[in-house]
VOKE-787183 format. One line per field, with one value per residue (C-alpha): residue number from 1; residue in three letters; x, y, z. Coordinates in Angstrom, 1 decimal, always signed. Layout:
BEGIN
marpa <- [NUM / ...]
bagu <- [ALA / ...]
x <- [X / ...]
y <- [Y / ...]
z <- [Z / ...]
# end
This chain:
BEGIN
marpa <- [1 / 2 / 3 / 4 / 5 / 6 / 7 / 8 / 9 / 10 / 11 / 12 / 13 / 14 / 15 / 16 / 17 / 18 / 19 / 20 / 21 / 22 / 23 / 24 / 25 / 26 / 27 / 28 / 29 / 30 / 31 / 32 / 33 / 34 / 35 / 36 / 37 / 38 / 39 / 40 / 41 / 42 / 43 / 44 / 45 / 46 / 47 / 48 / 49 / 50 / 51 / 52 / 53 / 54 / 55 / 56 / 57 / 58 / 59 / 60 / 61 / 62 / 63 / 64 / 65 / 66 / 67 / 68 / 69 / 70 / 71 / 72 / 73 / 74 / 75 / 76 / 77 / 78 / 79 / 80 / 81 / 82 / 83 / 84 / 85 / 86 / 87 / 88 / 89 / 90 / 91 / 92 / 93 / 94 / 95 / 96 / 97 / 98 / 99 / 100 / 101 / 102 / 103 / 104 / 105 / 106 / 107 / 108 / 109 / 110 / 111 / 112 / 113 / 114 / 115 / 116 / 117 / 118 / 119 / 120 / 121 / 122 / 123 / 124 / 125 / 126 / 127 / 128 / 129 / 130 / 131 / 132 / 133 / 134 / 135 / 136 / 137 / 138 / 139 / 140 / 141 / 142 / 143 / 144 / 145 / 146 / 147 / 148 / 149 / 150 / 151 / 152 / 153 / 154 / 155 / 156 / 157 / 158 / 159 / 160 / 161 / 162 / 163 / 164 / 165 / 166 / 167 / 168 / 169 / 170 / 171 / 172 / 173 / 174 / 175 / 176 / 177 / 178 / 179 / 180 / 181 / 182 / 183 / 184 / 185 / 186 / 187 / 188 / 189 / 190 / 191 / 192 / 193 / 194 / 195 / 196 / 197 / 198 / 199 / 200 / 201 / 202 / 203 / 204 / 205 / 206 / 207 / 208 / 209 / 210 / 211 / 212 / 213 / 214 / 215 / 216 / 217 / 218 / 219 / 220 / 221 / 222 / 223 / 224 / 225 / 226 / 227 / 228 / 229 / 230 / 231 / 232 / 233 / 234 / 235 / 236 / 237 / 238 / 239 / 240 / 241 / 242 / 243 / 244 / 245 / 246 / 247 / 248 / 249 / 250 / 251 / 252 / 253 / 254 / 255 / 256 / 257 / 258 / 259 / 260 / 261 / 262 / 263 / 264 / 265 / 266 / 267 / 268 / 269 / 270 / 271 / 272 / 273 / 274 / 275 / 276 / 277 / 278 / 279 / 280 / 281 / 282 / 283 / 284 / 285 / 286 / 287 / 288 / 289 / 290 / 291 / 292 / 293 / 294 / 295 / 296 / 297 / 298 / 299 / 300 / 301 / 302 / 303 / 304 / 305 / 306]
bagu <- [MET / PRO / ALA / SER / ALA / PRO / PHE / VAL / ALA / LEU / LEU / ALA / LEU / PHE / ALA / ALA / GLY / SER / ALA / SER / GLY / GLN / PRO / LEU / GLU / LEU / PRO / GLY / ALA / GLN / PHE / ASN / LEU / PRO / PRO / LEU / SER / VAL / PRO / GLU / LEU / PRO / ALA / PRO / GLN / ALA / PRO / ASP / ALA / PRO / THR / ALA / PRO / THR / ALA / PRO / ALA / GLY / PRO / GLN / PRO / ILE / ASP / PRO / ALA / ALA / PRO / SER / PRO / PRO / ALA / GLY / ALA / THR / ALA / PRO / ALA / PRO / GLN / ALA / ASP / VAL / THR / GLN / LEU / THR / LEU / ARG / ARG / ASP / ALA / ARG / GLU / GLY / GLU / LEU / ARG / LEU / SER / ARG / ALA / ASP / GLY / GLY / LEU / ALA / ALA / THR / LEU / THR / LEU / GLU / GLY / ARG / GLY / VAL / THR / ASP / ALA / GLN / GLU / ILE / CYS / ARG / VAL / THR / ILE / ALA / ASP / GLU / ALA / ALA / GLY / GLY / VAL / ARG / LEU / GLU / PRO / VAL / PRO / SER / LEU / GLY / ARG / TYR / ALA / ARG / TYR / ARG / LEU / ALA / ALA / PRO / ALA / CYS / PRO / VAL / VAL / LEU / THR / LEU / PHE / SER / ASP / ALA / ALA / LEU / VAL / ALA / HIS / GLU / GLY / PHE / CYS / THR / PHE / GLU / ALA / ALA / ASP / CYS / ARG / VAL / ASP / PRO / ASN / GLY / MET / TRP / GLY / PRO / GLU / PRO / GLU / ALA / LEU / PRO / THR / ASP / PRO / GLU / ARG / ILE / ALA / ARG / ASP / ARG / ALA / GLU / ALA / ASP / GLU / ASP / VAL / ARG / ALA / ALA / TYR / ARG / MET / MET / THR / GLU / ARG / SER / ASP / GLY / ASP / ALA / LEU / ARG / ALA / VAL / LEU / ALA / GLU / GLN / ALA / GLY / PHE / SER / ALA / GLU / ARG / VAL / THR / ALA / CYS / ALA / ARG / PHE / ALA / GLY / GLU / GLU / ALA / HIS / GLY / LEU / CYS / ALA / ALA / ARG / PHE / THR / GLN / ALA / ARG / ALA / ALA / LEU / LEU / GLN / GLN / ARG / LEU / GLY / PHE / LEU / PRO / PRO / PRO / ALA / ALA / ALA / GLY / ALA / GLU / THR / ASP / ALA / ALA / PRO / GLY / ALA / ALA / PRO / LEU / SER / ILE / LEU / PRO / GLN / ASP / ASN]
x <- [+0.2 / +1.4 / +2.7 / -0.5 / -2.7 / -3.1 / -4.3 / -6.7 / -8.1 / -8.6 / -9.7 / -12.3 / -13.6 / -14.3 / -16.5 / -18.2 / -19.3 / -19.6 / -22.6 / -23.6 / -24.1 / -22.3 / -18.9 / -15.6 / -13.6 / -9.6 / -9.1 / -5.4 / -5.1 / -5.1 / -1.6 / -0.1 / -1.1 / +1.2 / +1.1 / +0.2 / +3.2 / +2.1 / +4.0 / +6.3 / +4.3 / +5.8 / +7.1 / +4.6 / +4.7 / +4.5 / +2.4 / +1.6 / -1.9 / -3.4 / -7.0 / -9.7 / -10.8 / -14.5 / -13.9 / -11.1 / -8.6 / -7.4 / -5.4 / -1.6 / +1.1 / +2.6 / +5.8 / +6.5 / +8.3 / +5.9 / +3.1 / -0.1 / -2.7 / -5.8 / -8.9 / -11.4 / -9.3 / -11.5 / -11.2 / -15.3 / -17.1 / -17.1 / -20.5 / -19.8 / -17.6 / -16.6 / -16.0 / -19.2 / -20.2 / -20.9 / -19.6 / -20.0 / -18.2 / -20.7 / -22.6 / -24.4 / -22.1 / -19.3 / -18.6 / -16.0 / -16.6 / -13.5 / -12.8 / -10.3 / -8.0 / -4.7 / -4.5 / -5.3 / -7.3 / -8.7 / -10.7 / -12.9 / -13.2 / -16.0 / -15.6 / -17.9 / -16.3 / -16.3 / -14.8 / -11.6 / -12.3 / -15.8 / -16.5 / -20.3 / -20.1 / -20.4 / -18.2 / -17.2 / -14.5 / -13.5 / -10.8 / -10.9 / -9.1 / -11.5 / -9.1 / -7.8 / -11.0 / -9.9 / -7.1 / -4.4 / -4.4 / -1.0 / -0.6 / +1.0 / +1.1 / -2.0 / -3.6 / -3.0 / -5.9 / -7.2 / -5.9 / -4.9 / -4.0 / -3.2 / -4.7 / -2.1 / -3.2 / -0.8 / -3.4 / -5.1 / -2.9 / -5.7 / -4.8 / -8.2 / -8.4 / -10.8 / -13.3 / -15.9 / -18.8 / -16.9 / -13.4 / -12.0 / -10.2 / -7.7 / -5.5 / -3.4 / -6.0 / -7.8 / -7.3 / -7.3 / -8.0 / -6.9 / -7.8 / -11.2 / -10.9 / -12.1 / -11.0 / -12.5 / -12.1 / -12.0 / -11.1 / -13.8 / -15.7 / -17.0 / -19.9 / -23.0 / -26.6 / -28.3 / -30.9 / -28.1 / -25.9 / -25.3 / -24.4 / -26.7 / -27.1 / -26.8 / -23.4 / -22.8 / -23.4 / -21.8 / -18.2 / -18.3 / -18.8 / -16.1 / -13.8 / -14.7 / -13.4 / -9.9 / -9.5 / -10.1 / -7.6 / -5.5 / -5.4 / -5.2 / -2.3 / -0.7 / -1.1 / +0.1 / +3.6 / +3.6 / +4.6 / +4.8 / +4.3 / +4.0 / +1.1 / +0.0 / -0.6 / -2.2 / -4.9 / -5.3 / -5.4 / -7.8 / -10.3 / -10.2 / -11.0 / -14.7 / -15.2 / -13.0 / -16.2 / -18.9 / -17.4 / -16.0 / -19.4 / -21.5 / -22.8 / -23.1 / -26.3 / -28.4 / -25.9 / -28.7 / -30.2 / -27.3 / -24.2 / -21.7 / -19.4 / -18.5 / -18.1 / -15.8 / -13.7 / -13.9 / -12.4 / -9.1 / -8.8 / -8.4 / -6.1 / -4.0 / -3.3 / -2.5 / -0.4 / +1.5 / +1.4 / +3.2 / +0.2 / -0.5 / +2.4 / +2.4 / +3.0 / +5.9 / +5.4 / +6.8 / +10.0 / +10.2 / +12.5 / +11.9 / +14.1 / +11.6 / +13.4 / +14.1 / +11.2 / +8.9 / +5.1 / +2.0 / +0.1 / -2.5 / -6.0 / -7.4 / -6.5 / -3.8 / -5.3 / -8.8]
y <- [+0.1 / +3.4 / +5.8 / +8.1 / +5.2 / +5.6 / +8.8 / +8.4 / +5.5 / +8.0 / +10.9 / +8.2 / +7.3 / +10.7 / +11.2 / +8.1 / +9.1 / +12.9 / +11.4 / +9.2 / +11.6 / +9.1 / +10.6 / +9.9 / +6.8 / +7.2 / +3.7 / +3.8 / +6.1 / +8.8 / +8.1 / +9.1 / +12.8 / +15.1 / +16.0 / +18.9 / +21.0 / +20.6 / +20.9 / +18.2 / +16.4 / +14.3 / +11.2 / +8.8 / +6.2 / +2.7 / +1.2 / -2.9 / -2.4 / +0.9 / +1.1 / +3.7 / +4.0 / +3.4 / +6.6 / +8.7 / +6.7 / +8.2 / +10.6 / +9.8 / +9.4 / +12.7 / +13.1 / +13.9 / +16.7 / +18.7 / +21.0 / +19.4 / +19.6 / +22.3 / +21.2 / +19.3 / +17.5 / +14.5 / +11.7 / +11.2 / +8.3 / +5.7 / +6.3 / +5.1 / +3.8 / +5.8 / +3.3 / +2.4 / +5.3 / +7.2 / +10.9 / +13.8 / +17.3 / +19.5 / +16.5 / +17.5 / +16.5 / +14.5 / +11.2 / +9.9 / +5.8 / +4.7 / +0.5 / -1.5 / -3.4 / -5.4 / -4.4 / -0.8 / +1.8 / +2.3 / +5.6 / +6.4 / +9.4 / +11.4 / +15.2 / +17.6 / +20.7 / +23.1 / +22.9 / +24.1 / +25.6 / +26.3 / +27.2 / +27.0 / +23.3 / +20.8 / +17.7 / +14.7 / +12.8 / +9.5 / +8.4 / +4.7 / +1.5 / -1.4 / -4.2 / -3.4 / -2.5 / +1.4 / +3.8 / +3.4 / +5.7 / +6.4 / +7.4 / +10.3 / +11.8 / +12.1 / +15.3 / +14.3 / +11.6 / +11.5 / +9.7 / +11.0 / +9.7 / +11.0 / +9.6 / +7.9 / +9.7 / +12.4 / +14.2 / +14.6 / +14.1 / +14.8 / +14.5 / +13.1 / +14.0 / +11.1 / +11.0 / +8.5 / +10.1 / +12.6 / +13.6 / +16.5 / +16.5 / +19.4 / +20.0 / +22.8 / +24.7 / +22.7 / +19.6 / +20.1 / +16.8 / +17.5 / +15.1 / +15.5 / +19.6 / +19.7 / +21.6 / +20.8 / +21.4 / +18.7 / +20.9 / +21.1 / +18.8 / +16.0 / +13.8 / +11.5 / +13.3 / +14.4 / +11.7 / +8.6 / +10.9 / +8.0 / +10.3 / +11.6 / +15.7 / +15.4 / +13.8 / +16.4 / +19.1 / +17.7 / +17.1 / +20.3 / +22.5 / +20.4 / +21.3 / +24.6 / +24.5 / +23.1 / +25.7 / +28.3 / +26.8 / +26.4 / +29.8 / +30.9 / +29.4 / +30.4 / +34.2 / +33.9 / +32.2 / +34.9 / +38.9 / +41.2 / +39.7 / +36.5 / +37.5 / +39.7 / +36.4 / +34.3 / +37.1 / +37.2 / +33.8 / +33.5 / +36.3 / +34.6 / +31.0 / +31.9 / +33.1 / +30.3 / +27.8 / +29.7 / +29.7 / +26.4 / +24.8 / +27.4 / +24.8 / +22.0 / +20.0 / +19.7 / +22.0 / +23.8 / +20.5 / +18.6 / +20.8 / +17.9 / +20.4 / +22.6 / +20.3 / +18.4 / +21.3 / +22.2 / +19.3 / +19.2 / +23.0 / +22.2 / +18.7 / +20.9 / +23.6 / +21.2 / +19.4 / +22.7 / +23.2 / +19.9 / +17.9 / +15.7 / +14.4 / +12.1 / +8.3 / +6.5 / +3.8 / +0.4 / +0.0 / +3.9 / +6.8 / +8.5 / +11.6 / +14.1 / +16.4 / +19.6 / +22.4 / +19.7 / +21.3 / +19.8 / +19.7 / +22.9 / +21.1 / +24.2 / +24.2 / +27.1 / +28.6 / +28.1]
z <- [+0.1 / -1.0 / +1.8 / +1.5 / +2.3 / +5.8 / +5.9 / +2.9 / +4.7 / +8.1 / +5.4 / +4.2 / +7.3 / +8.7 / +5.1 / +6.2 / +9.6 / +8.6 / +6.3 / +8.5 / +11.4 / +13.6 / +15.7 / +14.0 / +15.4 / +16.1 / +17.1 / +16.9 / +13.5 / +15.9 / +17.8 / +14.2 / +14.3 / +15.3 / +18.8 / +20.5 / +22.5 / +26.1 / +28.9 / +30.2 / +32.6 / +35.9 / +35.0 / +35.9 / +38.9 / +38.4 / +40.9 / +40.9 / +39.9 / +39.5 / +40.1 / +40.0 / +43.4 / +44.4 / +46.7 / +47.3 / +49.5 / +53.0 / +54.0 / +53.3 / +56.1 / +56.9 / +58.2 / +61.9 / +61.4 / +59.2 / +61.1 / +61.9 / +58.8 / +58.8 / +61.3 / +59.4 / +56.7 / +56.0 / +53.4 / +51.8 / +52.4 / +49.7 / +47.4 / +43.8 / +41.4 / +38.7 / +36.7 / +36.3 / +35.1 / +31.9 / +32.9 / +30.5 / +30.0 / +32.6 / +32.6 / +29.2 / +26.2 / +25.1 / +26.9 / +29.1 / +29.8 / +32.2 / +32.4 / +34.2 / +31.7 / +32.3 / +35.9 / +34.8 / +33.7 / +30.4 / +28.6 / +25.7 / +25.2 / +22.9 / +22.4 / +20.7 / +19.2 / +16.4 / +13.1 / +12.2 / +8.7 / +9.7 / +13.3 / +12.8 / +12.2 / +14.9 / +15.1 / +17.4 / +17.9 / +19.5 / +20.8 / +21.3 / +21.2 / +21.1 / +21.0 / +24.3 / +26.3 / +25.7 / +25.2 / +28.3 / +31.2 / +32.7 / +36.5 / +37.6 / +40.6 / +42.7 / +44.0 / +47.7 / +48.3 / +44.4 / +41.7 / +38.2 / +34.9 / +31.8 / +28.6 / +26.4 / +23.4 / +22.0 / +20.1 / +23.3 / +26.3 / +28.9 / +32.9 / +34.7 / +38.5 / +39.6 / +42.2 / +43.0 / +40.9 / +38.4 / +37.0 / +36.6 / +33.0 / +32.5 / +29.2 / +27.5 / +25.6 / +23.4 / +20.9 / +17.4 / +15.5 / +11.5 / +10.0 / +11.5 / +10.4 / +14.4 / +17.3 / +20.8 / +24.4 / +27.0 / +29.8 / +32.7 / +34.9 / +33.7 / +35.3 / +35.0 / +34.0 / +37.0 / +36.8 / +37.0 / +39.8 / +42.2 / +45.1 / +47.7 / +47.3 / +51.1 / +51.2 / +48.0 / +50.6 / +53.2 / +50.7 / +50.2 / +53.5 / +54.6 / +51.5 / +52.2 / +55.4 / +54.1 / +52.0 / +54.2 / +56.8 / +54.3 / +52.7 / +56.8 / +56.7 / +53.7 / +54.7 / +58.1 / +56.2 / +53.7 / +53.3 / +50.6 / +47.2 / +48.3 / +50.3 / +48.2 / +45.5 / +47.7 / +48.5 / +44.9 / +44.7 / +47.6 / +46.3 / +43.0 / +43.7 / +44.5 / +41.0 / +39.3 / +41.0 / +39.6 / +35.8 / +36.0 / +37.3 / +35.8 / +32.8 / +35.1 / +34.5 / +37.4 / +39.6 / +41.4 / +42.7 / +44.0 / +43.7 / +42.5 / +40.6 / +43.2 / +45.8 / +43.7 / +42.4 / +46.2 / +46.9 / +44.6 / +45.5 / +49.1 / +48.1 / +46.1 / +48.6 / +51.4 / +49.0 / +48.4 / +52.1 / +52.8 / +54.2 / +51.7 / +49.8 / +46.7 / +47.6 / +46.4 / +45.0 / +45.3 / +44.4 / +42.9 / +43.1 / +46.2 / +45.4 / +44.1 / +41.0 / +42.2 / +42.6 / +41.2 / +41.9 / +42.0 / +38.7 / +38.2 / +38.8 / +36.5 / +32.5 / +31.6 / +28.6 / +27.3]
# end
């Protein structure tokens, strides 16, 4: 077959999908697209058998020499298994399915976006690997008590922070699929549609209240430890947090009834702050190097660009 045949075949697949109204399936050909320029992520840890938590794990061991964590920092009780749910961006669009495969995790991700040449055209792209049961998820350093994974798809290597009933998806800007003439924004909170939410709204409200207190306590401690420009930066970050949360959850379906997005967003921020303060260091994998890279910082829970 001529060298250009795979590319022609991919275009033919896209044309057929467009004609039938079905999303473009990219079971492997999408991995041949030139990877986007994204920040280098910390080297993945290599646990013996990474699995999706049925609920966030308990707090990690703390160095006895470290200061005590803020009062009220507790792990939520088990509520659901995220691998049993179909997650959608803002609980409205796209589709994210997680599964256990080969002792780890895999994902099938459908993204909705707009055409590159015609922004008025709506397009859909599916990143899948049916033979393997999904595209491999590579473990990366956790966010405190929350497991994190990177999708092994160079065309759109999103990072997922997993909760028991949702996933916070982050990527540096948009993902562009030239062969499909499609640009998508995967960033945001992905959760089940309101009628499929397995978690009791009262439990979600308690999670949010606990996380709110953790965030306030962490910012208080950070202000006490800072001065000058560093203090001004902490105060600005604290002042902007509520606005960030409102923006992140403005379109989340059913948010006014259950508050899932705000609760999980706040839990992620609390974990990030506690990690910055040294209360929740990522656990070292068995047999992994214990020395952290100088100046290594936790991954951001928010997209850097939109």
